N, C-alpha and C positions, 0 to 999 in steps of 0.2 A: 255648595254645588247642588244639593238636593232641594233645599227650600226655594231658591229662585226658580229652579226648573219647574216646580209645582205651580208657582204663580204664573210662569210663562205659559204653561199648558192651559191653565184656567182662563188666562187672558185670551189666548188663541181660540178657545172654545166659545167664550163670550162674543168675540168679534165675529166668529163664524155664524153663531146663532143670530146675531143682529143683521147679518147679510143674507140670512136664510139658508145657510149651509151648516149641517151638523158635522162636528169634528168626529172623524172615524174613531170609534172606541178601540181601546187597546185589545188586541186579540188575547185569548187565554194563553197563559204561559204553558207551552208544551215541552219546551226544551228542558233537559235535565240540569241539575245543579252544576255539574262539571262544565257543560257547554256554556252556560251563562256566566258563572262566577269565576271560572278558572281559564278555560280554553279561549273564550272570546276576548277577555282583556289581554291575555298573553299575545295573541296573534294581532289584534287591532293596534295595540301599543307598538308592536314591532313594525307594522306597516306605517305607523305614524312617523317613524324616524326618517325614511326617505322623503315622505311628503313634506315634512317641515324643512328638511335639508334643501329641497328644491325651492320651496316658497321663500326661504331665507335668502336665497340667491336671486330671486326675482324682484324682491323689494328690500330696501334698507330699513323700512319701518317695521319693527318687530310686531307691533300690535296688529298691523295689517296681515302679516303672515299667519299669526295665531288665529285671527278672525277668519281668514281664508281656509285654514285647516278645519276650523269648526264648521264652516259652510259646506265643505266637501263631505264631511262625515254626516252632516244633517241630511244632505241629498241622498247619500247611500242608505240612510235609515228610513227614507220615504217608502221603501219597499214594504216595511212593516206596517206603518200607519203614519198619519200626519202628526199625531200626538208624540210618537216616538221621534220624529224628525225635529219637532220643536224642542223637546227635552234634550235631544242629542246636541242641538246647536249650542246650548249653554254648557252642557256637561263637557263636550269636547273642547270648548274654549278654556275651561278650567284644566282639563288634562293637558292641552297644548301649552298653556301658560306655566303649569307646574313643570313640564318637561323642559321648557326653555329656561326656567329659573334654576333648575338643578343641573342643567347641562354644563354650567360653569364649573361644577365640581368634577363630574365625569359622566360619560355616556351611560355607564351602568347605573349610577345613582338616578339619573334622569329617567331611565327606563323603568326602574322598579318603583319609584315614587309615583309616576303617572299610572303604571299598571296597578298599583295598590289602590289608588283613588278610584280607578275604573272598576276594579273588583268589588270594592266596598259599595260603590254606587249600584252596581248590578245586583249585589247581595240584598240591598235594601228593596229594590224592585222585585226581586224573586220572592222575598219573604212576604211582602204585601200581596203579590199575586197569588201565592199559595194560600194565604189567609182568605183571600176572596174566593178561591176555588173550594176551600173546605168549609168556610163559615158565612160566605156571602159578603155583601157590602159593609154591613155593620162590623163584622170581624176585621175586614181589611182596614176600616177607618180606625178602629181601636188600636190595631197593631201599628198603623201609620203614626198615630198620635204618640204612642209609646216610643217608637223609634225616633221621632223628632225630639221628644223630651230627652232621650238618651244623648242625641247629638248636641243639643243645647247645653246640657249639664256637663258633658265631657269637654266641650269647647271652653266652658267657663273654668272647669278644673284645670285644663291644660294651660289656659292663660294665667291662672293664679300660680301654677307651678313655675311657668316661665318667668313671671315677675319676681318670684322668690329667688330663683337662680340668678336672675340679673343683678340682684343686690350683692351677691358674693362673687360673681364672675363678670369679666368684661364682656360687653355686648359684642357679638361677632359681626363681622362685615357681611351683611346679607346681600346677595346679588340682586340687581334690578330685574324684575320679573320679565322685562322685554329685552334683556341683554343676552346674546347668544354667542359668546366668544368660543374660540377653539383653543384649548389649553395645549401647551407645548408637549405634554406627555400623552396626549390623546393619540390613539392609533389612527393612521390614515384611513379615510373612508373605504378604500378598496378592501382593507383587512376586515372592517366591520361588515361590509357587504358579503365577503366570503363566509364569514361566520353565519350571517343571516341565511345564506343560501342552503346550508345544511340544517340549521336550527328550525326553519319554517317547515320543511317537509317532515321533520321528526315530530314536531308538535302536531302536524296534521295527521300523521299515522296514529299517534297516541289518542288524539281526539276522536278520530273515526272509530277506533277499536272500542273505546269506552261508550261512545254514542250508540253503536250497534248493540252492545251488551245491555244498555239501558232502554233500548227501543224508543228513543225520544227524538222526534223530529228528524227522522233519518235522512230525508231528502235534503234538508237545509244543512245538516251537519256534513253530509257527503259533499255538498257543493263547496263548503268552506274547507273541509279537511282534505278532500281529494282533488279539488280544482283550484280554489283561490290560494290556499297556502302553498302548494307546490308550484303554481304558476308564478307567484311572487318569488319563491325560492329560485326558480329558473332565471327570472329576470335579474335578481340580485347576483347570481353567479355570472351571468353574461356581463353585467356592469362591473364586476370586480376584476375580471381577467385582464382588461387593458391596463389596470393599475400595476400589474406585474412588471411592465416595461419601465416604470418609474421607481417603484418601491422594491423590486426584486420578487422572485417567485416564492420565497419563503413566506408561509402563513397566508398565501393568496391562492396559488394555483391548485394545490391539493384540496383544501376545503371547498373551493368553488367547484371543482370537478366532481367531488363527492356529492355536493349539494345538487348540482345539475343532474347527475345521474339518478339520484334518489327521487328528485322532483319529476323527472321524465317517467320513471316507473309508476309513480302515483298518478300522474296524468294519464298514462296508458290504461291503468286500472279504471279510472273515472270514465274514459272513453268507451271501454268495453262495457261498463255498467250501463251507460246511456244507449249504446247500440243494442244491448239485450232488452232494454225497456221500450225504446221507441224506434229503433232502426231495423235493419235487415236481420239482425240476430234475435229479434223479439219472437219469432216463430208464430206470427199471427196474433199474438196477444198484446194488448195495449200496455 
């Protein structure tokens, strides 16, 4: 995931330079560790579930759905920089493919595998960015080389361990990476949507509280924690309620209503904050 993304960014920079356009440099990392490595992967992986669910039903070709998912996330990352968008295109292709591959086992396994990959990817970028802030380009280059060496050595060690285990254990049936079946024991999607409706605003509240304490990138964190996460929670709740007619009210109506209520409160808080900053409640101050 990391190494091809680096080459893609370098290739995009070289093409841009040849055409007379400089690739926008990555802005300094201002967000805190929690926002980048914990909160971001948790929320973005959760939002990836309905996106892949819709794409899987728009096309029967799984690789097309995975590629479309990567394209959507790359467009969303254009707000940061072109370099972020290029690296996100490959990274989210890997996240989406991992989610699809592990979905055959369970939704929970698919979520946590993709989320863990996302967190490790962001952790790598955060470490290199902090090294650049503290020691300059040379320090970030040294740290980056050390991290790449750790990745290569750990991949080699993991492959050797897997080969040794394969000698004593039968090889498991691994799912096709582009296969996205629905297991018989999977919960219906309205139940999963109802769970997401209250989980998203909860993550948003926790993320906003920690971000304010850390005083890191407050506007961006408030936009994600007090607007994006609860807005998604409200939509998930609305989408889950019609499923009660088919699957019954148990495990759908109550969680969805709690999630919608919580999301509405957080959205109201976000609206008041914006009015105090830019609207009639600003009191003449910008």
